[in-house]
C-alpha positions in Angstrom: 63.2 116.7 -50.2 66.5 117.7 -48.6 69.5 115.4 -48.0 68.8 115.1 -44.3 65.3 113.7 -44.8 66.5 111.3 -47.5 69.1 110.0 -45.1 66.6 109.6 -42.3 64.3 107.6 -44.6 67.1 105.4 -45.7 68.2 104.7 -42.2 64.7 104.0 -41.0 64.2 101.6 -44.0 67.5 99.7 -43.2 67.0 99.6 -39.5 67.0 96.0 -38.1 65.8 95.7 -34.5 68.3 93.8 -32.3 67.1 90.5 -30.8 67.7 90.0 -27.1 70.9 88.1 -26.6 69.9 86.6 -23.3 67.1 86.2 -20.8 68.2 87.3 -17.4 66.9 86.6 -13.9 66.6 89.4 -11.4 69.7 88.1 -9.7 71.7 88.0 -12.9 70.7 91.6 -13.6 72.0 92.7 -10.2 75.2 90.7 -10.7 75.8 92.2 -14.2 75.2 95.7 -13.0 77.5 95.2 -10.1 80.3 93.7 -12.3 79.8 96.5 -14.9 80.5 99.0 -12.1 83.6 96.9 -11.1 82.3 96.3 -7.6 82.7 93.3 -5.4 79.8 92.1 -3.3 81.6 93.5 -0.3 82.1 96.9 -1.9 78.5 97.0 -2.9 77.5 96.1 0.6 79.7 98.9 2.0 78.0 101.4 -0.4 74.4 100.3 0.3 74.4 98.9 3.8 72.9 95.7 2.5 74.8 92.7 4.0 77.1 90.9 1.5 75.3 87.7 2.3 72.0 89.3 1.2 73.5 90.5 -2.0 74.8 87.0 -2.7 71.4 85.5 -2.0 69.8 88.1 -4.3 72.3 87.3 -7.1 71.6 83.6 -6.7 67.8 84.2 -6.7 67.4 82.7 -3.3 65.6 85.7 -1.9 63.5 88.4 -3.5 65.0 91.7 -4.4 62.0 93.8 -3.5 61.3 97.4 -4.4 63.1 99.1 -1.5 66.3 97.1 -1.9 66.1 97.6 -5.7 66.0 101.4 -5.1 69.0 101.3 -2.8 71.0 99.0 -5.1 70.0 101.0 -8.2 71.4 104.2 -6.7 74.8 102.6 -6.1 74.8 100.8 -9.5 73.7 103.9 -11.4 70.7 102.3 -13.0 67.0 102.7 -12.8 65.4 100.2 -10.3 63.3 98.7 -13.1 66.5 97.5 -14.8 67.1 95.3 -11.8 63.5 94.3 -11.0 62.3 93.7 -14.6 65.3 92.6 -16.7 63.2 91.0 -19.4 60.5 93.6 -19.7 59.3 93.8 -23.3 57.5 97.1 -23.8 56.1 96.2 -27.2 54.7 92.9 -25.9 53.2 94.6 -22.8 51.5 97.4 -24.9 50.0 94.8 -27.2 48.5 92.8 -24.3 
């Protein structure tokens, strides 16, 4: 067995899967993505054409994000729409169901 394979096996054996640090709402995921991109609600509104008041309501979970708005926001926030719509999606849990 070559050194590369030994290293891969050791790394796989020592791998510890990270636990989620927080459970996010859809609004929180939008806000975090916006803040990560260093955008104000007004700046995001200018980029997307979505009124600032609507962005605020989405971030406060007062109105539903919806697929079409998620696509528009995702383009400006440089994320996949699923990141915004399904912030707590657990692939392993869903596959097992």
